[in-house]
DRENVOVEX-112171 format. One record per residue (C-alpha): x, y, z. Coordinates in nm, 2 decimals. Example, Ala and Ser with C-alpha at 12.3 -4.5 7.8 and 13.67 -1.06 7.14 Angstrom:
REM residues 2
      xx      yy      zz
    1.23   -0.45    0.78
    1.37   -0.11    0.71
This chain:
REM residues 673
      xx      yy      zz
    9.58  -12.61   -2.56
    9.39  -12.56   -2.85
    9.45  -12.27   -3.16
    9.08  -12.13   -3.08
    9.21  -12.10   -2.72
    9.50  -11.97   -2.76
    9.37  -11.68   -3.03
    9.13  -11.60   -2.79
    9.43  -11.46   -2.53
    9.61  -11.10   -2.52
    9.88  -10.97   -2.73
   10.21  -11.13   -2.52
   10.09  -11.47   -2.39
   10.08  -11.68   -2.71
   10.46  -11.71   -2.66
   10.53  -11.97   -2.52
   10.18  -12.13   -2.45
   10.18  -12.35   -2.77
   10.50  -12.50   -2.72
   10.38  -12.60   -2.35
   10.04  -12.78   -2.49
   10.14  -13.06   -2.50
   10.23  -13.12   -2.21
    9.92  -13.09   -2.04
    9.69  -13.25   -2.32
    9.56  -13.52   -2.07
    9.46  -13.31   -1.83
    9.24  -13.13   -2.09
    9.11  -13.39   -2.22
    9.01  -13.48   -1.86
    8.83  -13.18   -1.77
    8.65  -13.18   -2.13
    8.36  -13.35   -1.93
    8.31  -13.11   -1.62
    8.32  -12.81   -1.90
    8.06  -12.89   -2.11
    7.84  -12.90   -1.82
    7.89  -12.48   -1.84
    7.52  -12.49   -2.07
    7.38  -12.54   -1.68
    7.49  -12.20   -1.53
    7.27  -12.07   -1.76
    6.99  -12.32   -1.85
    6.88  -12.37   -1.44
    6.82  -12.00   -1.37
    6.62  -11.98   -1.71
    6.42  -12.29   -1.67
    6.33  -12.15   -1.31
    6.18  -11.82   -1.41
    6.01  -12.01   -1.76
    5.83  -12.20   -1.47
    5.74  -11.91   -1.22
    5.62  -11.69   -1.53
    5.38  -11.99   -1.68
    5.29  -12.15   -1.35
    5.08  -11.83   -1.21
    4.86  -11.84   -0.91
    4.94  -12.19   -0.89
    5.31  -12.15   -0.83
    5.27  -11.86   -0.54
    5.31  -12.11   -0.23
    5.63  -12.28   -0.33
    5.78  -12.05   -0.62
    6.02  -11.82   -0.45
    6.22  -12.15   -0.32
    6.22  -12.28   -0.71
    6.38  -11.91   -0.75
    6.61  -11.97   -0.49
    6.71  -12.31   -0.60
    6.75  -12.23   -0.95
    7.06  -11.97   -0.86
    7.19  -12.22   -0.59
    7.22  -12.45   -0.87
    7.40  -12.23   -1.02
    7.64  -12.15   -0.80
    7.70  -12.55   -0.73
    7.75  -12.57   -1.11
    8.00  -12.24   -1.13
    8.17  -12.39   -0.85
    8.26  -12.77   -1.00
    8.34  -12.55   -1.35
    8.61  -12.36   -1.11
    8.76  -12.65   -0.89
    8.81  -12.81   -1.25
    9.00  -12.54   -1.38
    9.18  -12.51   -1.07
    9.33  -12.87   -1.19
    9.45  -12.73   -1.49
    9.78  -12.55   -1.54
    9.75  -12.18   -1.67
    9.80  -12.18   -2.00
    9.50  -12.43   -2.03
    9.26  -12.24   -1.84
    9.09  -12.08   -2.11
    8.82  -12.29   -2.25
    8.56  -12.25   -2.53
    8.23  -12.48   -2.53
    8.05  -12.50   -2.87
    7.70  -12.56   -2.84
    7.54  -12.54   -3.16
    7.54  -12.31   -3.48
    7.29  -12.03   -3.46
    7.33  -11.81   -3.77
    7.44  -12.05   -4.10
    7.42  -11.79   -4.36
    7.59  -11.93   -4.70
    7.98  -11.84   -4.63
    7.95  -11.67   -4.31
    7.83  -11.90   -4.03
    7.82  -11.79   -3.64
    7.81  -12.04   -3.34
    7.68  -12.03   -3.01
    7.93  -12.14   -2.77
    8.01  -12.03   -2.40
    8.42  -11.90   -2.33
    8.50  -12.09   -1.93
    8.78  -11.84   -1.83
    8.93  -11.73   -1.53
    8.75  -11.39   -1.56
    8.41  -11.54   -1.70
    8.45  -11.77   -1.40
    8.49  -11.52   -1.17
    8.14  -11.37   -1.25
    7.99  -11.65   -1.25
    8.09  -11.70   -0.87
    8.02  -11.39   -0.74
    7.65  -11.36   -0.96
    7.54  -11.71   -0.86
    7.72  -11.68   -0.48
    7.55  -11.35   -0.41
    7.27  -11.38   -0.59
    7.17  -11.66   -0.41
    7.21  -11.54   -0.07
    6.97  -11.25   -0.24
    6.73  -11.45   -0.31
    6.71  -11.63    0.05
    6.73  -11.25    0.18
    6.41  -11.16   -0.10
    6.22  -11.47    0.06
    6.18  -11.29    0.42
    6.16  -10.93    0.29
    5.92  -10.99    0.01
    5.67  -11.24    0.21
    5.37  -10.99    0.22
    5.40  -10.90   -0.17
    5.08  -11.08   -0.38
    5.33  -11.08   -0.64
    5.68  -11.21   -0.51
    5.64  -11.51   -0.76
    5.68  -11.25   -1.05
    5.94  -11.10   -0.82
    6.16  -11.41   -0.82
    6.14  -11.49   -1.21
    6.27  -11.14   -1.26
    6.59  -11.26   -1.05
    6.60  -11.56   -1.21
    6.56  -11.39   -1.57
    6.85  -11.12   -1.46
    7.05  -11.41   -1.31
    7.07  -11.61   -1.65
    7.07  -11.29   -1.84
    7.38  -11.20   -1.66
    7.55  -11.58   -1.69
    7.49  -11.57   -2.06
    7.69  -11.21   -2.05
    7.99  -11.31   -1.94
    8.04  -11.65   -2.06
    7.95  -11.57   -2.41
    8.21  -11.68   -2.61
    8.13  -11.38   -2.92
    8.02  -11.03   -2.94
    7.68  -11.12   -3.07
    7.58  -11.36   -2.80
    7.70  -11.11   -2.56
    7.46  -10.87   -2.67
    7.19  -11.12   -2.58
    7.27  -11.09   -2.24
    7.36  -10.77   -2.27
    6.97  -10.70   -2.32
    6.86  -10.98   -2.12
    6.99  -10.82   -1.81
    6.86  -10.45   -1.94
    6.51  -10.60   -2.01
    6.54  -10.77   -1.58
    6.67  -10.44   -1.48
    6.40  -10.26   -1.68
    6.11  -10.52   -1.48
    6.26  -10.53   -1.10
    6.30  -10.18   -1.12
    5.95  -10.09   -1.24
    5.79  -10.38   -1.04
    5.54  -10.18   -0.83
    5.49   -9.97   -1.12
    5.14   -9.90   -0.96
    5.32   -9.58   -0.83
    5.39   -9.35   -1.11
    5.72   -9.22   -1.02
    5.86   -9.57   -1.05
    5.70   -9.67   -1.37
    5.92   -9.37   -1.48
    6.26   -9.45   -1.33
    6.18   -9.79   -1.50
    6.19   -9.60   -1.83
    6.46   -9.40   -1.76
    6.70   -9.66   -1.68
    6.54   -9.85   -2.00
    6.59   -9.57   -2.24
    6.95   -9.48   -2.07
    7.09   -9.85   -2.12
    6.90   -9.83   -2.47
    7.16   -9.53   -2.57
    7.45   -9.77   -2.45
    7.32  -10.01   -2.63
    7.38   -9.78   -2.96
    7.72   -9.79   -2.91
    7.71  -10.20   -2.83
    7.59  -10.27   -3.19
    7.79   -9.98   -3.36
    8.11  -10.15   -3.20
    7.99  -10.50   -3.32
    7.96  -10.39   -3.66
    8.32  -10.23   -3.69
    8.46  -10.52   -3.58
    8.22  -10.74   -3.82
    8.32  -10.51   -4.12
    8.70  -10.58   -4.00
    8.73  -10.95   -3.91
    8.44  -11.09   -4.08
    8.30  -11.23   -3.79
    8.23  -11.16   -3.41
    8.36  -11.41   -3.22
    8.65  -11.38   -2.96
    8.82  -11.63   -3.10
    8.83  -11.41   -3.48
    8.84  -11.11   -3.28
    9.12  -11.11   -3.06
    9.33  -11.33   -3.30
    9.33  -11.08   -3.57
    9.32  -10.77   -3.34
    9.72  -10.69   -3.35
    9.70  -10.67   -3.73
    9.41  -10.41   -3.75
    9.45  -10.03   -3.79
    9.46   -9.82   -3.49
    9.20   -9.59   -3.62
    8.98   -9.90   -3.63
    9.04  -10.05   -3.27
    9.00   -9.70   -3.18
    8.67   -9.65   -3.33
    8.53  -10.00   -3.20
    8.70   -9.91   -2.86
    8.48   -9.61   -2.79
    8.19   -9.73   -2.89
    8.26   -9.99   -2.67
    8.33   -9.77   -2.37
    7.95   -9.60   -2.49
    7.80   -9.93   -2.44
    7.99   -9.97   -2.10
    7.92   -9.62   -2.00
    7.52   -9.70   -2.00
    7.51  -10.06   -1.82
    7.76   -9.94   -1.53
    7.65   -9.56   -1.49
    7.93   -9.37   -1.58
    7.96   -9.05   -1.75
    7.81   -8.93   -1.93
    7.52   -9.20   -1.89
    7.52   -9.24   -1.52
    7.16   -9.06   -1.45
    6.93   -9.32   -1.45
    7.15   -9.52   -1.16
    6.99   -9.29   -0.89
    6.67   -9.36   -1.00
    6.65   -9.73   -1.00
    6.64   -9.73   -0.64
    6.23   -9.69   -0.70
    6.28  -10.11   -0.71
    6.28  -10.31   -0.43
    6.58  -10.32   -0.22
    6.70  -10.68   -0.32
    6.70  -10.56   -0.65
    6.98  -10.27   -0.56
    7.16  -10.49   -0.43
    7.18  -10.74   -0.67
    7.14  -10.56   -0.99
    7.27  -10.22   -0.90
    7.51  -10.28   -0.70
    7.68  -10.64   -0.70
    7.63  -10.72   -1.11
    7.47  -10.58   -1.41
    7.63  -10.22   -1.31
    7.98  -10.43   -1.34
    7.93  -10.53   -1.71
    8.07  -10.22   -1.84
    8.38  -10.34   -1.68
    8.36  -10.69   -1.81
    8.32  -10.56   -2.14
    8.61  -10.34   -2.11
    8.82  -10.59   -1.95
    8.74  -10.87   -2.20
    8.80  -10.66   -2.47
    9.17  -10.60   -2.34
    9.34  -10.73   -2.70
    9.13  -10.45   -2.86
    9.20  -10.17   -2.63
    9.56  -10.31   -2.64
    9.58  -10.11   -3.02
    9.39   -9.86   -2.94
    9.59   -9.63   -2.69
    9.40   -9.30   -2.74
    9.06   -9.52   -2.63
    9.22   -9.69   -2.36
    9.31   -9.30   -2.21
    8.91   -9.20   -2.27
    8.81   -9.52   -2.06
    9.09   -9.39   -1.77
    8.96   -9.02   -1.81
    8.58   -9.14   -1.77
    8.64   -9.32   -1.49
    8.84   -9.07   -1.34
    8.52   -8.84   -1.39
    8.24   -9.02   -1.27
    8.48   -9.17   -0.94
    8.46   -8.81   -0.81
    8.12   -8.73   -0.96
    7.95   -8.97   -0.78
    8.16   -8.86   -0.44
    8.06   -8.61   -0.48
    7.71   -8.67   -0.53
    7.68   -8.91   -0.21
    7.75   -8.64    0.03
    7.47   -8.46   -0.01
    7.18   -8.72   -0.01
    6.97   -8.79    0.25
    6.83   -9.08    0.07
    6.99   -9.41    0.21
    6.96   -9.61   -0.09
    7.07   -9.29   -0.34
    7.33   -9.26   -0.14
    7.44   -9.59   -0.17
    7.37   -9.58   -0.53
    7.58   -9.26   -0.59
    7.87   -9.50   -0.40
    7.84   -9.76   -0.61
    7.87   -9.53   -0.95
    8.22   -9.39   -0.79
    8.27   -9.72   -0.72
    8.28   -9.81   -1.06
    8.45   -9.51   -1.12
    8.75   -9.66   -0.95
    8.70   -9.98   -1.18
    8.66   -9.83   -1.50
    9.01   -9.61   -1.40
    9.17   -9.93   -1.33
    9.06  -10.09   -1.67
    9.21   -9.76   -1.88
    9.52   -9.79   -1.74
    9.58  -10.14   -1.96
    9.74  -10.45   -1.85
    9.88  -10.25   -1.51
    9.56  -10.23   -1.40
    9.30  -10.49   -1.55
    9.32  -10.72   -1.27
    9.29  -10.48   -1.03
    9.00  -10.35   -1.18
    8.86  -10.71   -1.16
    8.95  -10.78   -0.82
    8.76  -10.45   -0.69
    8.45  -10.55   -0.88
    8.49  -10.87   -0.65
    8.52  -10.76   -0.36
    8.28  -10.48   -0.39
    7.99  -10.72   -0.48
    8.04  -10.85   -0.13
    8.05  -10.52    0.07
    7.80  -10.30   -0.16
    7.53  -10.57   -0.17
    7.61  -10.63    0.26
    7.51  -10.26    0.27
    7.22  -10.26    0.04
    7.05  -10.54    0.22
    7.16  -10.35    0.59
    6.90  -10.06    0.42
    6.67  -10.27    0.28
    6.68  -10.43    0.70
    6.68  -10.09    0.82
    6.39  -10.01    0.61
    6.19  -10.27    0.70
    6.27  -10.19    1.08
    6.16   -9.80    1.03
    5.83   -9.82    0.82
    5.97   -9.82    0.49
    6.11   -9.52    0.60
    6.46   -9.42    0.34
    6.56   -9.04    0.51
    6.86   -9.09    0.71
    6.75   -8.77    0.90
    6.47   -8.91    1.06
    6.69   -9.24    1.17
    6.97   -9.21    1.44
    7.04   -9.49    1.75
    6.97   -9.75    1.57
    7.25   -9.92    1.67
    7.06  -10.00    1.97
    6.77  -10.20    1.83
    6.92  -10.34    1.54
    7.24  -10.51    1.66
    7.30  -10.79    1.32
    7.24  -10.47    1.08
    7.49  -10.27    1.23
    7.79  -10.50    1.28
    7.71  -10.65    0.92
    7.65  -10.23    0.79
    7.97  -10.18    0.96
    8.18  -10.42    0.81
    8.08  -10.32    0.51
    8.13   -9.95    0.58
    8.52  -10.02    0.73
    8.58  -10.18    0.40
    8.45   -9.97    0.13
    8.64   -9.70    0.29
    8.96   -9.88    0.24
    8.99   -9.96    0.65
    9.38  -10.14    0.66
    9.32  -10.53    0.65
    8.98  -10.51    0.56
    8.89  -10.59    0.16
    8.84  -10.27    0.04
    9.17  -10.22    0.16
    9.36  -10.45   -0.05
    9.16  -10.37   -0.35
    9.12   -9.99   -0.39
    9.43   -9.93   -0.27
    9.60  -10.13   -0.56
    9.40   -9.92   -0.77
    9.53   -9.60   -0.63
    9.90   -9.73   -0.63
    9.85   -9.82   -1.05
    9.70   -9.50   -1.09
   10.02   -9.31   -0.95
   10.24   -9.63   -1.20
   10.01   -9.48   -1.54
   10.29   -9.43   -1.84
   10.55   -9.53   -1.64
   10.56   -9.25   -1.47
   10.57   -9.03   -1.74
   10.37   -8.70   -1.83
   10.02   -8.59   -1.63
    9.83   -8.93   -1.64
   10.00   -9.03   -1.30
    9.96   -8.71   -1.13
    9.63   -8.66   -1.23
    9.48   -8.99   -1.23
    9.65   -9.09   -0.85
    9.54   -8.77   -0.74
    9.18   -8.79   -0.82
    9.19   -9.15   -0.65
    9.36   -9.02   -0.37
    9.11   -8.73   -0.32
    8.80   -9.01   -0.40
    8.95   -9.20   -0.11
    8.89   -8.93    0.11
    8.55   -8.86    0.05
    8.43   -9.15    0.00
    8.51   -9.19    0.40
    8.33   -8.88    0.43
    8.00   -8.94    0.30
    8.02   -9.33    0.38
    8.07   -9.22    0.73
    7.81   -8.97    0.74
    7.55   -9.25    0.62
    7.68   -9.45    0.91
    7.64   -9.19    1.19
    7.31   -9.03    1.05
    7.15   -9.40    1.02
    7.31   -9.57    1.38
    7.44   -9.33    1.61
    7.35   -8.99    1.77
    7.05   -8.90    1.90
    6.69   -9.06    1.78
    6.53   -8.84    1.52
    6.22   -9.03    1.56
    5.96   -9.16    1.83
    5.84   -9.47    1.98
    5.50   -9.29    2.03
    5.53   -9.28    2.45
    5.70   -8.97    2.47
    6.08   -9.12    2.37
    6.27   -8.99    2.11
    6.31   -8.67    1.89
    6.20   -8.34    2.00
    6.03   -8.24    1.72
    5.66   -8.31    1.68
    5.64   -8.37    1.36
    5.88   -8.70    1.40
    5.72   -9.01    1.29
    5.65   -9.31    1.50
    5.89   -9.56    1.48
    5.87   -9.94    1.62
    6.27  -10.05    1.49
    6.31  -10.37    1.50
    6.61  -10.63    1.39
    6.51  -10.83    1.07
    6.44  -11.19    1.06
    6.68  -11.44    0.99
    6.62  -11.50    0.64
    6.74  -11.18    0.63
    7.02  -11.16    0.83
    7.22  -11.44    0.77
    7.25  -11.34    0.41
    7.41  -11.03    0.54
    7.61  -11.21    0.84
    7.74  -11.40    0.53
    7.85  -11.04    0.29
    8.02  -10.93    0.60
    8.29  -11.20    0.65
    8.30  -11.14    0.26
    8.38  -10.75    0.34
    8.59  -10.86    0.66
    8.83  -11.14    0.47
    8.74  -11.15    0.10
    9.05  -10.86    0.00
    9.29  -11.07    0.21
    9.22  -11.40    0.11
    9.26  -11.35   -0.28
    9.53  -11.12   -0.23
    9.71  -11.38   -0.09
    9.59  -11.65   -0.26
    9.70  -11.49   -0.62
    9.42  -11.36   -0.78
    9.63  -11.14   -1.03
    9.79  -11.44   -1.13
    9.45  -11.65   -1.14
    9.37  -11.37   -1.43
    9.69  -11.40   -1.60
    9.55  -11.59   -1.89
    9.32  -11.35   -1.97
    9.43  -11.01   -1.87
    9.79  -11.09   -1.93
   10.10  -11.08   -1.72
   10.17  -10.72   -1.62
   10.50  -10.60   -1.64
   10.55  -10.42   -1.30
   10.59   -9.99   -1.31
   10.76   -9.82   -1.06
   10.48   -9.48   -0.90
   10.60   -9.14   -0.95
   10.57   -9.16   -0.54
   10.69   -9.42   -0.32
   10.42   -9.74   -0.27
   10.45   -9.69    0.13
   10.40   -9.30    0.06
   10.10   -9.35   -0.15
    9.93   -9.57    0.17
   10.01   -9.32    0.42
    9.89   -9.09    0.27
    9.55   -9.26    0.17
    9.49   -9.36    0.50
    9.56   -9.02    0.62
    9.27   -8.87    0.38
    9.03   -9.19    0.46
    9.09   -9.08    0.87
    9.05   -8.72    0.80
    8.70   -8.77    0.60
    8.58   -9.03    0.87
    8.68   -8.79    1.16
    8.48   -8.49    0.98
    8.19   -8.68    0.93
    8.17   -8.83    1.32
    8.22   -8.48    1.41
    7.92   -8.32    1.17
    7.68   -8.59    1.21
    7.79   -8.78    1.55
    7.95   -8.54    1.78
    7.69   -8.25    1.66
    7.36   -8.28    1.63
    7.14   -8.37    1.31
    6.88   -8.14    1.16
    6.55   -8.32    1.09
    6.54   -8.11    0.80
    6.83   -8.02    0.57
    6.97   -7.72    0.54
    6.99   -7.52    0.29
    7.36   -7.56    0.24
    7.64   -7.43   -0.03
    7.57   -7.38   -0.39
    7.77   -7.71   -0.44
    7.55   -7.87   -0.18
    7.25   -7.79   -0.35
    7.39   -7.88   -0.70
    7.48   -8.21   -0.54
    7.16   -8.28   -0.44
    7.03   -8.22   -0.75
    7.25   -8.47   -0.92
    7.48   -8.17   -1.02
    7.16   -8.11   -1.24
    7.25   -8.40   -1.46
    6.88   -8.46   -1.55
    6.89   -8.08   -1.61
    7.19   -8.10   -1.86
    7.02   -8.45   -2.04
    6.68   -8.20   -2.11
    6.88   -7.91   -2.23
    7.13   -8.11   -2.45
    6.93   -8.41   -2.54
    6.57   -8.40   -2.46
    6.45   -8.07   -2.54
    6.60   -8.06   -2.88
    6.48   -8.36   -2.94
    6.12   -8.24   -2.87
    6.22   -7.96   -3.12
    6.34   -8.15   -3.43
    5.99   -8.44   -3.35
    5.79   -8.12   -3.35
    5.98   -7.95   -3.65
    5.94   -8.33   -3.88
    5.59   -8.33   -3.77
    5.49   -8.01   -3.87
    5.71   -8.05   -4.19
    5.47   -8.39   -4.21
    5.17   -8.20   -4.18
    5.28   -7.90   -4.40
    5.42   -8.04   -4.64
    5.40   -8.39   -4.74
    5.06   -8.39   -4.61
    4.96   -8.05   -4.75
    5.11   -8.06   -5.07
    4.86   -8.42   -5.10
    4.62   -8.22   -4.95
    4.63   -7.90   -5.18
    4.67   -8.11   -5.45
    4.32   -8.30   -5.37
    4.16   -7.91   -5.32
    4.27   -7.80   -5.66
    4.12   -8.10   -5.84
    3.83   -8.03   -5.58
    3.78   -7.67   -5.66
    3.83   -7.73   -6.03
    3.54   -7.94   -6.06
    3.32   -7.74   -5.85
    3.38   -7.45   -6.07
    3.31   -7.67   -6.41
    3.02   -7.80   -6.21
    2.85   -7.48   -6.25
    2.86   -7.53   -6.62
    2.67   -7.83   -6.60
    2.35   -7.71   -6.49
    2.08   -7.91   -6.72
    1.95   -7.58   -6.93
    1.99   -7.63   -7.33
    2.02   -7.26   -7.40
    2.33   -7.28   -7.14
    2.47   -7.54   -7.34
    2.39   -7.39   -7.67
    2.51   -7.03   -7.55
    2.87   -7.22   -7.45
    2.84   -7.38   -7.77
    2.84   -7.05   -7.97
    3.11   -6.87   -7.71
    3.28   -7.16   -7.83
    3.24   -7.08   -8.20
    3.32   -6.70   -8.15
    3.65   -6.79   -7.95
    3.74   -7.06   -8.19
    3.66   -6.82   -8.48
    3.83   -6.55   -8.35
    4.11   -6.74   -8.30
    4.16   -6.86   -8.67
    4.15   -6.53   -8.79
    4.41   -6.41   -8.56
    4.62   -6.64   -8.72
    4.56   -6.60   -9.12
    4.58   -6.21   -9.07
């Protein structure tokens, strides 16, 4: 195993790996040819995007299938690399692939390269597999859109950027992918930009992400100033010798970047508005992949955070706050996509909380990220199927009883619903419960942290069960709150006329595949040693006993989930649902307005920014421009005064000369006296 590979591992993994490297030199050499294909992961979808954008209308009839093929081909390459990595011993599973010299600058030189390891490959398989399913779904969902080819070009661009982000072997190259996914997200959210609110939503997401990008840039500056490079080999290899102050500053800036991209507090306000984009965008970018990039960044930067316990604690606090924030907001939304968006925010809060726990939580954060990618993408596609059958309506108060008309959508959505609430045996049960258990084991059971973080995680599980059950029952069960136009349906005369129907196979087949993952993936990964698979990157975590017995934690979690689901059933299934939302409590009204996050941002950021800008404009006009203008006016005014003496009359000139002589004589006489 080469030194540059060892340098990229977290502290605690180096011991014993160097001694074992020679034993497996042959196997690593045999795998070199396979790993050299890694560049295709980025190149294939990037080529697809380029062809679709440059070919123009000539590609309208076949462009969408090219987009599907590009994403599927990247998945095949990722699967080949995964199999090759599985064939290597654990200490050989971190490989760096040099591509070319990117920035030569005298004594400094930065190479562009890819890092193929269990963490990056996990993301590669998630992005390409789920991404390909969403591409297939989009073929039917966007069938009647005249710009479908351009939509698939943007999807391919996003996949390429996301793969570059997770495969980059340096923070600077990671930043290129980071900006790429931000650009693709902006283009896809505002895809229907002829609708003004959609265009505004795209700009809001773009600006919020730029705030986080400032954090990323500052972190890169700090790391470069401290270590003389931004590549993982240099930074991770020397992080153990850096001061805690430097690592804390870098860790906090990386967290700011993660908050922007992953919609975490206080940069979470853009995610709900991002639902303006086509539903497949919500499934791919704002559920399964891009919004998890912040979690990836924190886990990838584990060696930095190991020397910055304060920054790591802030990560956990931010995750805990967002976890509850998203859950509370989700309880009051009537828009099906915005409810799922709030849920995404909350579930990523779970992941950030786990990442903030350090080595005991890194693997579980990625575990939940992976299972969440399946069941949340499946539910977003299910929401798109409902919208497809209900004339693009997103108001759950105008749904009801759709299980009778959309059987496949109902069953696949039910799989995602049960998975996300943590129903025993399904994917979410295996991944989220491990985060809750780890939260109660924080700091070896000392101090306030295990009780606070564990308590928040428990309460969040109960609230999640309530609002996700609310969504499920309001949509698929109870009385229908729409009419078919033939006298059947809701008593409300204003009920919209709908003709719900099941979606075509190109939409339902991806939903079925994701539903299977929602049911079985968690158990398969847990039994298959997913935590051990990530150890070459996250390190081996020592066991910490929770402050409560594990069976008690599991029992409390299941109890809270059952209570939350029961309350939702009683209120939204067993009882009539009002087609017009009641006024509700103060908290409900606040949750409907996203806990006033936009008002807070406006008061703290937008208004002061406007006042500052206006003050600077005033100063520029009155002081800078005023000074220059005033001087010009002074010169012009002086010239005007002098001009009056230049009247062209000889006697005036003579009088002036005489007056001048008199004044001069008077002065001379005065000085002589």
